[in-house]
C-alpha positions in Angstrom: -94.6 -181.4 -76.1 -98.3 -179.6 -77.0 -99.2 -179.0 -74.0 -96.5 -177.3 -72.1 -96.7 -175.0 -74.5 -100.6 -174.2 -74.2 -99.7 -174.0 -70.6 -97.0 -170.8 -71.4 -99.5 -169.1 -73.8 -102.2 -169.6 -71.1 -99.7 -167.9 -68.1 -98.8 -165.2 -70.8 -102.2 -164.4 -71.3 -103.3 -164.5 -67.4 -99.9 -162.1 -66.9 -100.8 -160.0 -69.0 -104.3 -159.4 -68.4 -104.0 -158.9 -65.1 -101.1 -156.1 -65.9 -103.9 -155.0 -68.3 -106.3 -154.4 -65.0 -103.5 -153.1 -62.2 -103.0 -151.0 -65.2 -106.7 -149.7 -65.5 -107.1 -149.9 -62.2 -103.8 -147.3 -61.3 -105.6 -145.3 -64.4 -108.4 -145.2 -62.3 -107.4 -144.1 -59.0 -105.5 -141.5 -60.8 -108.2 -140.1 -62.4 -110.2 -140.3 -59.0 -107.0 -138.4 -57.4 -106.9 -135.9 -60.1 -110.6 -135.5 -59.9 -110.7 -135.1 -55.6 -107.9 -133.1 -56.0 -109.3 -131.0 -58.4 -112.8 -130.6 -56.2 -110.8 -130.0 -53.1 -108.7 -127.4 -54.9 -112.1 -125.7 -56.5 -113.4 -126.3 -52.7 -110.8 -124.1 -51.5 -110.1 -121.8 -53.7 -114.3 -120.7 -53.1 -113.6 -120.8 -49.2 -110.4 -118.9 -49.6 -112.8 -116.3 -52.0 -115.4 -115.8 -49.9 -112.3 -115.5 -46.5 -110.6 -112.8 -48.8 -113.7 -111.2 -49.1 -114.7 -111.5 -45.5 -110.9 -110.0 -45.0 -111.6 -107.2 -47.1 -114.9 -106.5 -45.2 -113.4 -106.2 -41.8 -110.1 -104.3 -43.4 -112.8 -101.5 -44.9 -114.8 -101.7 -41.6 -111.6 -101.2 -39.7 -109.8 -98.4 -41.9 -113.4 -96.5 -41.5 -113.8 -97.2 -37.5 -110.2 -96.2 -38.0 -111.2 -93.1 -39.4 -114.4 -92.6 -36.9 -112.1 -92.8 -34.0 -109.7 -89.6 -35.5 -112.5 -88.1 -36.0 -113.6 -88.8 -32.4 -109.7 -88.0 -31.3 -110.2 -84.9 -33.0 -113.4 -83.6 -32.0 -112.5 -84.9 -28.6 -109.1 -83.0 -28.6 -111.1 -79.5 -29.4 -114.0 -79.9 -26.6 -111.0 -80.0 -24.4 -109.7 -76.8 -25.8 -113.4 -75.7 -25.8 -113.9 -76.6 -21.4 -110.2 -75.3 -20.4 -110.9 -72.1 -22.4 -114.4 -71.8 -21.3 -113.2 -72.6 -17.7 -110.4 -69.9 -17.8 -113.6 -67.3 -19.6 -115.6 -68.8 -16.2 -112.8 -68.1 -14.1 -112.3 -64.4 -15.5 -116.3 -63.6 -15.1 -115.7 -64.9 -11.6 -113.4 -62.8 -10.7 -115.1 -59.6 -12.8 -118.6 -60.2 -11.4 -117.0 -60.3 -7.4 -115.2 -57.1 -8.2 -118.4 -55.4 -9.5 -120.2 -56.7 -6.9 -117.7 -55.5 -4.4 -118.0 -52.0 -5.9 -121.4 -52.1 -6.1 -121.3 -52.8 -2.3 -119.0 -50.2 -2.3 -120.8 -47.3 -3.9 -124.5 -48.3 -1.5 -122.3 -48.6 1.3 -120.7 -45.1 0.4 -124.2 -43.9 -0.5 -125.3 -44.9 2.9 -122.7 -43.0 4.4 -125.0 -40.3 5.9 -127.0 -42.8 7.2 -127.4 -44.0 10.9 -128.8 -46.6 12.2 -130.8 -45.9 16.0 -130.8 -49.3 18.7 -133.8 -49.8 20.9 -135.8 -46.5 20.3 -138.9 -47.6 22.2 -141.7 -48.5 19.1 -144.2 -46.1 18.6 -142.2 -43.6 20.6 -142.0 -41.4 16.9 -145.7 -41.0 16.5 -146.7 -39.7 13.5 -143.3 -38.3 12.7 -140.7 -39.3 12.4 -138.1 -37.0 11.2 -139.6 -34.3 13.6 -138.8 -37.1 16.3 -135.8 -37.9 15.1 -134.3 -34.8 14.4 -135.4 -33.9 18.6 -134.0 -36.8 19.6 -130.3 -36.2 18.0 -130.6 -32.6 19.9 -131.8 -34.2 22.9 -128.9 -37.1 22.6 -126.2 -34.8 21.6 -127.0 -31.4 23.8 -128.3 -27.5 22.4 -124.6 -27.3 22.6 -124.0 -29.4 19.8 -127.3 -28.2 17.5 -128.6 -25.1 18.6 -131.0 -26.1 16.2 -132.9 -29.4 15.6 -131.2 -30.9 12.4 -133.2 -31.5 9.2 -134.0 -35.5 8.3 -134.4 -35.7 4.9 -135.9 -39.2 5.4 -136.5 -41.8 8.6 -137.8 -45.0 8.7 -138.5 -48.3 11.2 -136.1 -51.3 9.4 -138.8 -53.3 7.7 -138.4 -56.6 9.9 -142.4 -58.1 11.0 -143.1 -57.6 15.1 -145.3 -60.1 16.1 -145.8 -58.8 19.3 -145.6 -55.9 22.0 -142.9 -57.2 23.9 -140.2 -57.8 20.8 -137.4 -56.3 20.4 -137.5 -53.1 19.0 -137.1 -52.0 15.1 -133.7 -50.4 14.1 -134.2 -46.7 12.9 -131.7 -46.0 9.7 -131.1 -42.6 11.6 -121.6 -44.4 20.8 -124.2 -44.7 24.1 -126.8 -42.3 24.6 -130.0 -42.5 26.7 -133.7 -41.8 25.8 -136.5 -41.9 28.9 -134.3 -44.3 30.7 -133.7 -46.7 27.3 -129.8 -47.2 25.8 -129.7 -45.7 22.6 -126.9 -46.7 20.8 -126.2 -44.8 16.9 -124.1 -47.0 14.1 -123.2 -46.2 10.8 -125.7 -47.7 8.7 -124.1 -50.3 5.9 -125.7 -52.2 2.5 -127.1 -55.9 3.8 -124.5 -57.5 2.3 -121.7 -55.4 4.2 -124.1 -56.0 7.3 -124.4 -59.9 6.8 -120.2 -60.0 7.2 -120.3 -57.3 9.6 -122.8 -60.1 11.6 -121.1 -62.9 11.4 -118.3 -61.1 13.9 -121.4 -61.0 16.9 -120.1 -64.4 18.8 -116.5 -63.7 18.4 -117.4 -60.3 20.2 -119.8 -62.0 22.5 -116.5 -63.8 23.7 -114.5 -60.7 23.6 -117.1 -59.2 25.7 -116.5 -61.9 28.6 -112.9 -61.9 28.4 -112.5 -58.0 28.9 -110.5 -57.3 25.5 -110.6 -55.2 24.2 -112.1 -55.1 20.2 -113.5 -52.3 17.2 -114.7 -53.9 14.2 -113.1 -51.2 11.9 -114.6 -50.7 8.6 -115.6 -52.9 6.3 -116.2 -56.1 8.3 -112.0 -56.3 10.2 -112.0 -57.2 13.6 -109.5 -55.6 15.6 -108.6 -56.7 19.0 -106.1 -54.9 21.5 -103.9 -58.0 23.0 -101.0 -57.1 25.1 -101.3 -53.6 24.1 -100.4 -54.5 20.2 -103.1 -54.6 17.8 -104.4 -57.2 16.0 -106.3 -57.9 12.1 -108.7 -60.7 11.6 -110.7 -60.9 8.5 -112.5 -63.5 9.7 -114.2 -64.8 12.6 -112.7 -68.3 12.5 -109.4 -66.4 12.8 -110.0 -64.6 15.6 -112.0 -67.5 16.8 -108.7 -69.5 16.8 -106.8 -66.3 18.0 -108.7 -66.2 21.0 -109.1 -70.1 21.7 -105.0 -69.7 22.0 -105.0 -66.5 23.9 -107.7 -67.9 26.2 -105.3 -71.1 26.9 -102.3 -68.9 27.3 
């Protein structure tokens, strides 16, 4: 009967030993898991802290960027207002400048009101006394019944244009239709350079009107009046006059 008892004791000891070993193994595993968890939590905490720092930096950068954008928007808005104001001032100055140019040009033309331009007077026919020549020419052209004595000429000169050859067109003398020694003389009112340029723009259309035998007059300061079917028509620009003429010719 002693042997079975010994076997049971051995079995009990083996079971107890196995249970203790499993318990120790479980404890070791649990400790290892706890340590791993702790390490992972610590690792994640560090990473999260770094991530939070990066997020805070990004937030600060975005906040600064937003402030800069707001400042730039204010500056852009201010610049747009300034540009708009400058545009208005420029338009005002342009308008005033155009008005002043017109006033100056008108004043110059008023100052030239008593000046005359003589066209087709042969070169060098005036000799050395151009004032005396013009005075005598006026008396000769208009007749002594209009000028019993030669009119007084304050000043006279050829227009400032370089003459390249003897056969060149005679320069204009600044001072209807007349003749002098067989040459047809035209006398016109003197104008400023700016106004004369405007009037010269009508030269081509005037030639066309002459070809079509239409009566016209270039009235002061620079308006073309055309008589068509007995009615006067006024044109401020050569383009307007040319458009009318093309239509009139076709009709």
